[in-house]
ZADO-1210 file (C-alpha; in nm, 4 decimals, padded with zeros to 6 digits):
<atoms>
<atom x="08.9456" y="06.0196" z="18.6011" code="MET" pos="1"/>
<atom x="09.3260" y="06.0462" z="18.5811" code="GLY" pos="2"/>
<atom x="09.5323" y="05.7605" z="18.4407" code="MET" pos="3"/>
<atom x="09.9040" y="05.6854" z="18.4198" code="GLY" pos="4"/>
<atom x="10.1585" y="05.8302" z="18.1725" code="ASN" pos="5"/>
<atom x="09.9815" y="06.1658" z="18.1499" code="GLY" pos="6"/>
<atom x="09.6585" y="06.0222" z="17.9973" code="LEU" pos="7"/>
<atom x="09.3320" y="06.1787" z="18.1201" code="VAL" pos="8"/>
<atom x="08.9902" y="06.0204" z="18.0740" code="VAL" pos="9"/>
<atom x="08.6904" y="06.2553" z="18.0963" code="THR" pos="10"/>
<atom x="08.3313" y="06.1358" z="18.1022" code="CYS" pos="11"/>
<atom x="08.0969" y="06.3718" z="17.9259" code="GLY" pos="12"/>
<atom x="08.1298" y="06.7179" z="18.0735" code="GLY" pos="13"/>
<atom x="08.1199" y="06.6132" z="18.4394" code="THR" pos="14"/>
<atom x="08.4709" y="06.4856" z="18.4730" code="GLY" pos="15"/>
<atom x="08.3373" y="06.1855" z="18.6701" code="VAL" pos="16"/>
<atom x="08.3708" y="05.8323" z="18.5405" code="TYR" pos="17"/>
<atom x="08.0936" y="05.5838" z="18.6221" code="HIS" pos="18"/>
<atom x="08.1678" y="05.2366" z="18.5008" code="GLU" pos="19"/>
<atom x="07.9342" y="05.1271" z="18.2252" code="GLY" pos="20"/>
<atom x="07.7361" y="05.4560" z="18.2297" code="ARG" pos="21"/>
<atom x="07.9624" y="05.7077" z="18.0596" code="CYS" pos="22"/>
<atom x="07.7995" y="05.8250" z="17.7346" code="PRO" pos="23"/>
<atom x="08.1209" y="05.9589" z="17.5807" code="SER" pos="24"/>
<atom x="08.4856" y="05.9326" z="17.6641" code="VAL" pos="25"/>
<atom x="08.7513" y="06.1924" z="17.5698" code="THR" pos="26"/>
<atom x="09.1199" y="06.1076" z="17.5832" code="LEU" pos="27"/>
<atom x="09.3815" y="06.3785" z="17.6137" code="SER" pos="28"/>
<atom x="09.7509" y="06.3968" z="17.6982" code="THR" pos="29"/>
<atom x="09.9089" y="06.6191" z="17.9536" code="ASN" pos="30"/>
<atom x="10.1645" y="06.8661" z="17.8242" code="SER" pos="31"/>
<atom x="10.5154" y="06.7329" z="17.8569" code="ALA" pos="32"/>
<atom x="10.8239" y="06.9193" z="17.9602" code="THR" pos="33"/>
<atom x="11.1000" y="06.9793" z="17.7031" code="PRO" pos="34"/>
<atom x="11.3354" y="06.6887" z="17.6696" code="GLY" pos="35"/>
<atom x="11.0834" y="06.4387" z="17.8027" code="SER" pos="36"/>
<atom x="10.9728" y="06.1371" z="17.5942" code="PRO" pos="37"/>
<atom x="10.6379" y="06.3046" z="17.5333" code="GLY" pos="38"/>
<atom x="10.8010" y="06.6156" z="17.3853" code="ALA" pos="39"/>
<atom x="11.0154" y="06.4083" z="17.1488" code="ASP" pos="40"/>
<atom x="10.7042" y="06.2259" z="17.0310" code="GLY" pos="41"/>
<atom x="10.5327" y="06.5538" z="16.9571" code="GLN" pos="42"/>
<atom x="10.8312" y="06.6655" z="16.7430" code="VAL" pos="43"/>
<atom x="10.8229" y="06.3390" z="16.5470" code="ASP" pos="44"/>
<atom x="10.4504" y="06.3775" z="16.4887" code="VAL" pos="45"/>
<atom x="10.5048" y="06.7327" z="16.3628" code="GLY" pos="46"/>
<atom x="10.7747" y="06.6187" z="16.1235" code="ARG" pos="47"/>
<atom x="10.5539" y="06.3439" z="15.9877" code="ARG" pos="48"/>
<atom x="10.2693" y="06.5876" z="15.9403" code="GLN" pos="49"/>
<atom x="10.4990" y="06.8296" z="15.7530" code="GLY" pos="50"/>
<atom x="10.6189" y="06.5490" z="15.5259" code="GLY" pos="51"/>
<atom x="10.2621" y="06.4456" z="15.4531" code="ARG" pos="52"/>
<atom x="10.1724" y="06.8036" z="15.3641" code="GLU" pos="53"/>
<atom x="10.4631" y="06.8287" z="15.1187" code="LEU" pos="54"/>
<atom x="10.3671" y="06.4964" z="14.9640" code="ALA" pos="55"/>
<atom x="10.0079" y="06.6145" z="14.9285" code="MET" pos="56"/>
<atom x="10.1293" y="06.9341" z="14.7565" code="GLU" pos="57"/>
<atom x="10.3411" y="06.7291" z="14.5128" code="ALA" pos="58"/>
<atom x="10.0472" y="06.5004" z="14.4424" code="GLU" pos="59"/>
<atom x="09.8326" y="06.8053" z="14.3845" code="GLY" pos="60"/>
<atom x="10.0636" y="06.9160" z="14.0989" code="LEU" pos="61"/>
<atom x="10.0566" y="06.5756" z="13.9314" code="ASP" pos="62"/>
<atom x="09.7467" y="06.6729" z="13.7344" code="TRP" pos="63"/>
<atom x="09.9620" y="06.9377" z="13.5606" code="LEU" pos="64"/>
<atom x="10.3116" y="06.7844" z="13.5518" code="LEU" pos="65"/>
<atom x="10.2192" y="06.4377" z="13.4246" code="VAL" pos="66"/>
<atom x="10.0210" y="06.5543" z="13.1179" code="PRO" pos="67"/>
<atom x="10.2851" y="06.8207" z="13.0479" code="LEU" pos="68"/>
<atom x="10.5629" y="06.5602" z="13.0538" code="HIS" pos="69"/>
<atom x="10.3650" y="06.3356" z="12.8211" code="ARG" pos="70"/>
<atom x="10.2944" y="06.6240" z="12.5855" code="LEU" pos="71"/>
<atom x="10.6632" y="06.7151" z="12.5646" code="VAL" pos="72"/>
<atom x="10.7567" y="06.3505" z="12.5051" code="SER" pos="73"/>
<atom x="10.4981" y="06.3122" z="12.2299" code="TRP" pos="74"/>
<atom x="10.6116" y="06.6382" z="12.0698" code="GLY" pos="75"/>
<atom x="10.9758" y="06.5273" z="12.0689" code="ALA" pos="76"/>
<atom x="10.8818" y="06.1887" z="11.9249" code="ALA" pos="77"/>
<atom x="10.6686" y="06.3490" z="11.6511" code="ALA" pos="78"/>
<atom x="10.9509" y="06.5872" z="11.5615" code="ALA" pos="79"/>
<atom x="11.1879" y="06.2927" z="11.5374" code="MET" pos="80"/>
<atom x="10.9516" y="06.0910" z="11.3176" code="VAL" pos="81"/>
<atom x="10.8480" y="06.3635" z="11.0736" code="PHE" pos="82"/>
<atom x="11.1279" y="06.6209" z="11.0994" code="GLY" pos="83"/>
<atom x="11.3466" y="06.4471" z="10.8442" code="GLY" pos="84"/>
<atom x="11.0887" y="06.4666" z="10.5651" code="VAL" pos="85"/>
<atom x="11.0006" y="06.8345" z="10.6092" code="VAL" pos="86"/>
<atom x="11.2606" y="06.9682" z="10.3582" code="PRO" pos="87"/>
<atom x="11.1195" y="06.7406" z="10.0882" code="TYR" pos="88"/>
<atom x="10.7664" y="06.8781" z="10.1081" code="ILE" pos="89"/>
<atom x="10.8453" y="07.2091" z="09.9322" code="PRO" pos="90"/>
<atom x="11.0783" y="07.0192" z="09.6971" code="GLN" pos="91"/>
<atom x="10.7961" y="06.7819" z="09.6021" code="TYR" pos="92"/>
<atom x="10.5575" y="07.0716" z="09.5451" code="ARG" pos="93"/>
<atom x="10.8111" y="07.2598" z="09.3316" code="ASP" pos="94"/>
<atom x="10.8643" y="06.9589" z="09.1063" code="ILE" pos="95"/>
<atom x="10.4908" y="06.9111" z="09.0624" code="ARG" pos="96"/>
<atom x="10.4408" y="07.2795" z="08.9877" code="ARG" pos="97"/>
<atom x="10.7283" y="07.3233" z="08.7427" code="THR" pos="98"/>
<atom x="10.7286" y="06.9689" z="08.6003" code="GLN" pos="99"/>
<atom x="11.1074" y="06.9839" z="08.6232" code="ASN" pos="100"/>
<atom x="11.3101" y="06.7456" z="08.8416" code="ALA" pos="101"/>
<atom x="11.6577" y="06.8590" z="08.7353" code="ASP" pos="102"/>
<atom x="11.7191" y="07.0301" z="09.0675" code="GLY" pos="103"/>
<atom x="11.6724" y="06.7115" z="09.2677" code="PHE" pos="104"/>
<atom x="11.9163" y="06.4218" z="09.2614" code="SER" pos="105"/>
<atom x="11.7498" y="06.0821" z="09.2857" code="THR" pos="106"/>
<atom x="12.0754" y="05.9458" z="09.4299" code="HIS" pos="107"/>
<atom x="11.9723" y="06.1084" z="09.7556" code="VAL" pos="108"/>
<atom x="11.6688" y="05.8791" z="09.7506" code="CYS" pos="109"/>
<atom x="11.9019" y="05.5840" z="09.6930" code="LEU" pos="110"/>
<atom x="12.1237" y="05.6715" z="09.9887" code="VAL" pos="111"/>
<atom x="11.8320" y="05.7348" z="10.2215" code="LEU" pos="112"/>
<atom x="11.6514" y="05.4187" z="10.1161" code="LEU" pos="113"/>
<atom x="11.9615" y="05.2077" z="10.1849" code="VAL" pos="114"/>
<atom x="12.0266" y="05.3807" z="10.5177" code="ALA" pos="115"/>
<atom x="11.6712" y="05.3468" z="10.6463" code="ASN" pos="116"/>
<atom x="11.6184" y="04.9892" z="10.5283" code="ILE" pos="117"/>
<atom x="11.9384" y="04.8913" z="10.7094" code="LEU" pos="118"/>
<atom x="11.8185" y="05.0748" z="11.0192" code="ARG" pos="119"/>
<atom x="11.4872" y="04.8861" z="11.0138" code="ILE" pos="120"/>
<atom x="11.6764" y="04.5566" z="10.9879" code="LEU" pos="121"/>
<atom x="11.9018" y="04.6685" z="11.2725" code="PHE" pos="122"/>
<atom x="11.5919" y="04.7071" z="11.4913" code="TRP" pos="123"/>
<atom x="11.5277" y="04.3314" z="11.4684" code="PHE" pos="124"/>
<atom x="11.8711" y="04.2647" z="11.6137" code="GLY" pos="125"/>
<atom x="11.8705" y="04.5400" z="11.8724" code="ARG" pos="126"/>
<atom x="11.5472" y="04.7084" z="11.9736" code="ARG" pos="127"/>
<atom x="11.5846" y="05.0856" z="11.9956" code="PHE" pos="128"/>
<atom x="11.3405" y="05.3725" z="12.0446" code="GLU" pos="129"/>
<atom x="11.0148" y="05.3295" z="11.8528" code="SER" pos="130"/>
<atom x="11.0201" y="05.6876" z="11.7123" code="PRO" pos="131"/>
<atom x="11.3524" y="05.6084" z="11.5423" code="LEU" pos="132"/>
<atom x="11.1984" y="05.3018" z="11.3823" code="LEU" pos="133"/>
<atom x="10.8950" y="05.4962" z="11.2603" code="TRP" pos="134"/>
<atom x="11.1252" y="05.7699" z="11.1329" code="GLN" pos="135"/>
<atom x="11.2878" y="05.5142" z="10.9037" code="SER" pos="136"/>
<atom x="10.9503" y="05.3888" z="10.7832" code="VAL" pos="137"/>
<atom x="10.8254" y="05.7416" z="10.7085" code="VAL" pos="138"/>
<atom x="11.1503" y="05.8380" z="10.5335" code="MET" pos="139"/>
<atom x="11.1408" y="05.5230" z="10.3197" code="THR" pos="140"/>
<atom x="10.7866" y="05.5992" z="10.2030" code="LEU" pos="141"/>
<atom x="10.8797" y="05.9623" z="10.1385" code="THR" pos="142"/>
<atom x="11.1754" y="05.8673" z="09.9201" code="MET" pos="143"/>
<atom x="10.9578" y="05.6292" z="09.7196" code="LEU" pos="144"/>
<atom x="10.7090" y="05.9103" z="09.6585" code="LEU" pos="145"/>
<atom x="10.9909" y="06.1399" z="09.5494" code="MET" pos="146"/>
<atom x="11.1222" y="05.8713" z="09.3145" code="LEU" pos="147"/>
<atom x="10.7787" y="05.8196" z="09.1617" code="LYS" pos="148"/>
<atom x="10.7308" y="06.1893" z="09.0923" code="LEU" pos="149"/>
<atom x="11.0836" y="06.2434" z="08.9576" code="CYS" pos="150"/>
<atom x="11.0619" y="05.9414" z="08.7295" code="THR" pos="151"/>
<atom x="10.7281" y="06.0475" z="08.5841" code="GLU" pos="152"/>
<atom x="10.8475" y="06.4037" z="08.5237" code="VAL" pos="153"/>
<atom x="11.1809" y="06.2959" z="08.3750" code="ARG" pos="154"/>
<atom x="11.0238" y="06.0413" z="08.1393" code="VAL" pos="155"/>
<atom x="10.7655" y="06.2955" z="08.0265" code="ALA" pos="156"/>
<atom x="11.0395" y="06.5460" z="07.9383" code="ASN" pos="157"/>
<atom x="11.2919" y="06.2968" z="07.8025" code="GLU" pos="158"/>
<atom x="11.3642" y="06.3008" z="07.4304" code="LEU" pos="159"/>
<atom x="11.5275" y="05.9594" z="07.4319" code="ASN" pos="160"/>
<atom x="11.2423" y="05.7086" z="07.4166" code="LEU" pos="161"/>
<atom x="11.4643" y="05.4037" z="07.4738" code="LYS" pos="162"/>
<atom x="11.3392" y="05.2186" z="07.7786" code="ARG" pos="163"/>
<atom x="11.5874" y="05.1333" z="08.0523" code="ARG" pos="164"/>
<atom x="11.4878" y="04.8852" z="08.3202" code="SER" pos="165"/>
<atom x="11.6290" y="04.7256" z="08.6317" code="PHE" pos="166"/>
<atom x="11.6173" y="04.3848" z="08.4616" code="ALA" pos="167"/>
<atom x="11.8811" y="04.5008" z="08.2103" code="ASP" pos="168"/>
<atom x="12.1433" y="04.4969" z="08.4853" code="PHE" pos="169"/>
<atom x="12.3296" y="04.7696" z="08.3004" code="ASP" pos="170"/>
<atom x="12.5623" y="04.9436" z="08.5485" code="PRO" pos="171"/>
<atom x="12.5860" y="05.2506" z="08.3234" code="HIS" pos="172"/>
<atom x="12.2157" y="05.3182" z="08.3716" code="HIS" pos="173"/>
<atom x="12.1856" y="05.2076" z="08.7323" code="PHE" pos="174"/>
<atom x="11.9248" y="05.4179" z="08.9133" code="TRP" pos="175"/>
<atom x="11.8310" y="05.5900" z="08.5870" code="HIS" pos="176"/>
<atom x="11.5433" y="05.3701" z="08.4820" code="TRP" pos="177"/>
<atom x="11.2344" y="05.4597" z="08.2844" code="SER" pos="178"/>
<atom x="10.9679" y="05.3307" z="08.5211" code="SER" pos="179"/>
<atom x="10.8985" y="05.3690" z="08.8899" code="PHE" pos="180"/>
<atom x="10.8293" y="04.9945" z="08.9034" code="ALA" pos="181"/>
<atom x="11.1980" y="04.9318" z="08.8287" code="ASP" pos="182"/>
<atom x="11.2995" y="05.1309" z="09.1341" code="TYR" pos="183"/>
<atom x="11.0534" y="04.9355" z="09.3443" code="VAL" pos="184"/>
<atom x="11.1987" y="04.6082" z="09.2134" code="GLN" pos="185"/>
<atom x="11.5486" y="04.7219" z="09.3050" code="CYS" pos="186"/>
<atom x="11.4423" y="04.8272" z="09.6542" code="VAL" pos="187"/>
<atom x="11.2597" y="04.4990" z="09.7107" code="LEU" pos="188"/>
<atom x="11.5588" y="04.3001" z="09.5838" code="ALA" pos="189"/>
<atom x="11.7954" y="04.4854" z="09.8169" code="PHE" pos="190"/>
<atom x="11.5563" y="04.4466" z="10.1099" code="THR" pos="191"/>
<atom x="11.5170" y="04.0758" z="10.0413" code="GLY" pos="192"/>
<atom x="11.8909" y="04.0079" z="10.0205" code="VAL" pos="193"/>
<atom x="11.9759" y="04.2260" z="10.3207" code="ALA" pos="194"/>
<atom x="11.6869" y="04.0773" z="10.5190" code="GLY" pos="195"/>
<atom x="11.7953" y="03.7207" z="10.4412" code="TYR" pos="196"/>
<atom x="12.1555" y="03.7894" z="10.5452" code="VAL" pos="197"/>
<atom x="12.0302" y="03.9569" z="10.8620" code="THR" pos="198"/>
<atom x="11.8081" y="03.6568" z="10.9389" code="TYR" pos="199"/>
<atom x="12.1052" y="03.4211" z="10.9072" code="LEU" pos="200"/>
<atom x="12.3369" y="03.6402" z="11.1168" code="SER" pos="201"/>
<atom x="12.0938" y="03.7845" z="11.3711" code="ILE" pos="202"/>
<atom x="12.2586" y="03.5906" z="11.6551" code="GLU" pos="203"/>
<atom x="12.5956" y="03.7530" z="11.5873" code="SER" pos="204"/>
<atom x="12.6415" y="04.0625" z="11.8019" code="ALA" pos="205"/>
<atom x="12.9255" y="04.1802" z="11.5776" code="LEU" pos="206"/>
<atom x="12.7052" y="04.1615" z="11.2675" code="PHE" pos="207"/>
<atom x="12.4167" y="04.3426" z="11.4354" code="VAL" pos="208"/>
<atom x="12.6365" y="04.6260" z="11.5621" code="GLU" pos="209"/>
<atom x="12.8064" y="04.6580" z="11.2236" code="THR" pos="210"/>
<atom x="12.4673" y="04.6702" z="11.0528" code="LEU" pos="211"/>
<atom x="12.3544" y="04.9525" z="11.2783" code="GLY" pos="212"/>
<atom x="12.6771" y="05.1423" z="11.2240" code="PHE" pos="213"/>
<atom x="12.6488" y="05.1144" z="10.8442" code="LEU" pos="214"/>
<atom x="12.2874" y="05.2336" z="10.8582" code="ALA" pos="215"/>
<atom x="12.3540" y="05.5556" z="11.0459" code="VAL" pos="216"/>
<atom x="12.6933" y="05.6175" z="10.8849" code="LEU" pos="217"/>
<atom x="12.5351" y="05.6105" z="10.5384" code="THR" pos="218"/>
<atom x="12.2881" y="05.8781" z="10.6411" code="GLU" pos="219"/>
<atom x="12.5559" y="06.0786" z="10.8208" code="ALA" pos="220"/>
<atom x="12.7574" y="06.1044" z="10.4991" code="MET" pos="221"/>
<atom x="12.4825" y="06.2847" z="10.3066" code="LEU" pos="222"/>
<atom x="12.6393" y="06.6240" z="10.3769" code="GLY" pos="223"/>
<atom x="12.9860" y="06.5234" z="10.2565" code="VAL" pos="224"/>
<atom x="12.9171" y="06.5763" z="09.8798" code="PRO" pos="225"/>
<atom x="12.8120" y="06.9352" z="09.9519" code="GLN" pos="226"/>
<atom x="13.1199" y="06.9851" z="10.1691" code="LEU" pos="227"/>
<atom x="13.3458" y="06.8502" z="09.8942" code="TYR" pos="228"/>
<atom x="13.1764" y="07.0565" z="09.6235" code="ARG" pos="229"/>
<atom x="13.2270" y="07.3756" z="09.8256" code="ASN" pos="230"/>
<atom x="13.5909" y="07.2893" z="09.8808" code="TYR" pos="231"/>
<atom x="13.6536" y="07.2069" z="09.5147" code="ARG" pos="232"/>
<atom x="13.4958" y="07.5296" z="09.3880" code="HIS" pos="233"/>
<atom x="13.6180" y="07.7395" z="09.6806" code="ARG" pos="234"/>
<atom x="13.2672" y="07.8820" z="09.6922" code="SER" pos="235"/>
<atom x="12.9235" y="07.8164" z="09.8421" code="THR" pos="236"/>
<atom x="12.7342" y="07.9938" z="09.5637" code="GLU" pos="237"/>
<atom x="12.4058" y="07.8218" z="09.4923" code="GLY" pos="238"/>
<atom x="12.3862" y="07.6795" z="09.8436" code="MET" pos="239"/>
<atom x="12.1100" y="07.8042" z="10.0731" code="SER" pos="240"/>
<atom x="12.2529" y="07.9174" z="10.4054" code="LEU" pos="241"/>
<atom x="11.9076" y="07.8921" z="10.5620" code="LYS" pos="242"/>
<atom x="11.8901" y="07.5291" z="10.4561" code="MET" pos="243"/>
<atom x="12.2277" y="07.4543" z="10.6158" code="VAL" pos="244"/>
<atom x="12.1111" y="07.6193" z="10.9367" code="LEU" pos="245"/>
<atom x="11.8047" y="07.3983" z="10.9169" code="MET" pos="246"/>
<atom x="12.0279" y="07.0923" z="10.8799" code="TRP" pos="247"/>
<atom x="12.2359" y="07.1983" z="11.1786" code="THR" pos="248"/>
<atom x="11.9394" y="07.2592" z="11.4069" code="SER" pos="249"/>
<atom x="11.7739" y="06.9338" z="11.2994" code="GLY" pos="250"/>
<atom x="12.0881" y="06.7256" z="11.3441" code="ASP" pos="251"/>
<atom x="12.1578" y="06.8879" z="11.6817" code="THR" pos="252"/>
<atom x="11.8062" y="06.8071" z="11.8018" code="PHE" pos="253"/>
<atom x="11.8334" y="06.4538" z="11.6687" code="LYS" pos="254"/>
<atom x="12.1700" y="06.3937" z="11.8385" code="THR" pos="255"/>
<atom x="12.0407" y="06.5324" z="12.1682" code="ALA" pos="256"/>
<atom x="11.7417" y="06.2992" z="12.1376" code="TYR" pos="257"/>
<atom x="11.9764" y="06.0048" z="12.0851" code="PHE" pos="258"/>
<atom x="12.1846" y="06.0929" z="12.3907" code="LEU" pos="259"/>
<atom x="11.8935" y="06.1661" z="12.6251" code="LEU" pos="260"/>
<atom x="11.6957" y="05.8550" z="12.5304" code="ASN" pos="261"/>
<atom x="11.9830" y="05.6097" z="12.5501" code="GLY" pos="262"/>
<atom x="11.9854" y="05.5198" z="12.1801" code="ALA" pos="263"/>
<atom x="12.2515" y="05.2745" z="12.0598" code="PRO" pos="264"/>
<atom x="12.6021" y="05.4189" z="12.0455" code="LEU" pos="265"/>
<atom x="12.6062" y="05.4159" z="11.6656" code="GLN" pos="266"/>
<atom x="12.3214" y="05.6687" z="11.6544" code="PHE" pos="267"/>
<atom x="12.4935" y="05.9135" z="11.8874" code="SER" pos="268"/>
<atom x="12.8355" y="05.8889" z="11.7192" code="VAL" pos="269"/>
<atom x="12.6989" y="05.9378" z="11.3688" code="CYS" pos="270"/>
<atom x="12.4660" y="06.2131" z="11.4884" code="GLY" pos="271"/>
<atom x="12.7683" y="06.4000" z="11.6234" code="LEU" pos="272"/>
<atom x="12.9428" y="06.3405" z="11.2901" code="LEU" pos="273"/>
<atom x="12.6477" y="06.4961" z="11.1066" code="GLN" pos="274"/>
<atom x="12.6621" y="06.8023" z="11.3307" code="VAL" pos="275"/>
<atom x="13.0358" y="06.8368" z="11.2651" code="LEU" pos="276"/>
<atom x="12.9796" y="06.8185" z="10.8880" code="VAL" pos="277"/>
<atom x="12.7061" y="07.0826" z="10.9146" code="ASP" pos="278"/>
<atom x="12.9349" y="07.3104" z="11.1154" code="LEU" pos="279"/>
<atom x="13.2131" y="07.2583" z="10.8617" code="ALA" pos="280"/>
<atom x="12.9782" y="07.3677" z="10.5808" code="ILE" pos="281"/>
<atom x="12.8798" y="07.6745" z="10.7823" code="LEU" pos="282"/>
<atom x="13.2485" y="07.7460" z="10.8323" code="GLY" pos="283"/>
<atom x="13.2990" y="07.7245" z="10.4568" code="GLN" pos="284"/>
<atom x="13.0136" y="07.9677" z="10.3987" code="ALA" pos="285"/>
<atom x="13.1733" y="08.2172" z="10.6375" code="TYR" pos="286"/>
<atom x="13.5253" y="08.1753" z="10.5013" code="ALA" pos="287"/>
<atom x="13.4320" y="08.1885" z="10.1325" code="PHE" pos="288"/>
<atom x="13.2041" y="08.4880" z="10.1905" code="ALA" pos="289"/>
<atom x="13.5047" y="08.6801" z="10.3227" code="ARG" pos="290"/>
<atom x="13.7244" y="08.5687" z="10.0334" code="HIS" pos="291"/>
<atom x="13.4914" y="08.5227" z="09.7338" code="PRO" pos="292"/>
<atom x="13.6158" y="08.3425" z="09.4244" code="GLN" pos="293"/>
<atom x="13.4973" y="08.3606" z="09.0656" code="LYS" pos="294"/>
<atom x="13.1323" y="08.2610" z="09.0121" code="PRO" pos="295"/>
<atom x="13.0545" y="07.8930" z="08.9586" code="VAL" pos="296"/>
<atom x="12.7483" y="07.7234" z="08.8077" code="PRO" pos="297"/>
<atom x="12.4594" y="07.6856" z="09.0480" code="HIS" pos="298"/>
<atom x="12.4441" y="07.3561" z="09.2292" code="ALA" pos="299"/>
<atom x="12.1426" y="07.1368" z="09.2634" code="ALA" pos="300"/>
<atom x="11.8716" y="07.2310" z="09.5042" code="HIS" pos="301"/>
<atom x="12.0291" y="07.2161" z="09.8539" code="PRO" pos="302"/>
<atom x="11.7584" y="06.9844" z="09.9779" code="ALA" pos="303"/>
<atom x="11.8838" y="06.7262" z="09.7291" code="SER" pos="304"/>
<atom x="12.2125" y="06.6744" z="09.9091" code="THR" pos="305"/>
<atom x="12.1086" y="06.6386" z="10.2663" code="LYS" pos="306"/>
<atom x="11.8323" y="06.5152" z="10.4953" code="ALA" pos="307"/>
<atom x="11.7619" y="06.6087" z="10.8525" code="LEU" pos="308"/>
</atoms>
């Protein structure tokens, strides 16, 4: 039976409609001429169907893209957390094997402990990326382990049996104590004082931002002693070029991580400063290799002057 607006009702296969006795009803639309309202509706339906198909294809790739994105994020976070301690693993093993800590300066531990404790305190005033916080925790523990090993080895090889302790408050022997417990006392004292000041000033935005800047600036300056030593001796003899390349790649990755993850401005600025210092050292290596000077005594192990 024909109906208005191009709608056709067919009863069964007979094409005859009997009220109340039609077992099945089929609705169909008559073909519309181009430009008619029916034709425009068909175009809209086609577009919607195409959009749904594209959406279904995108949803079909989610099973691959979502886990891949998470895997990359986890990998970047793990590299950020543990990348800074990698150079100290072979250093730690060398000291244990040779029972000689002369090639490693414990002042690097001091600088890194101060920098990372300040960064942890900065987190309480301004929450930043969790991997950066865990990086500071891991680096702090690593430096304590390095201090413990170096102190034990140095005391075992030391001819002077006079005990020096943190409680002496002797500035001439600061950070040259005879027991690892003295270093722990110093670190705890610094953490307590810095933590108390931070607690009192946590509401001050200026204090919090300054604290964060001091934390990352301290770490960024670790390459400066090597830069100055090269300049003073007009030579890079004793410095591992591979290690400097490792610094540069690590600092570049770290700075890119800061920029892409919206870390506080202090992190990005000091990360860029670290990269510039690394590039300056590489420039020294190139320049002094072309114009070598007289040999100079070998410097300390390159890992002792810089951290990723």
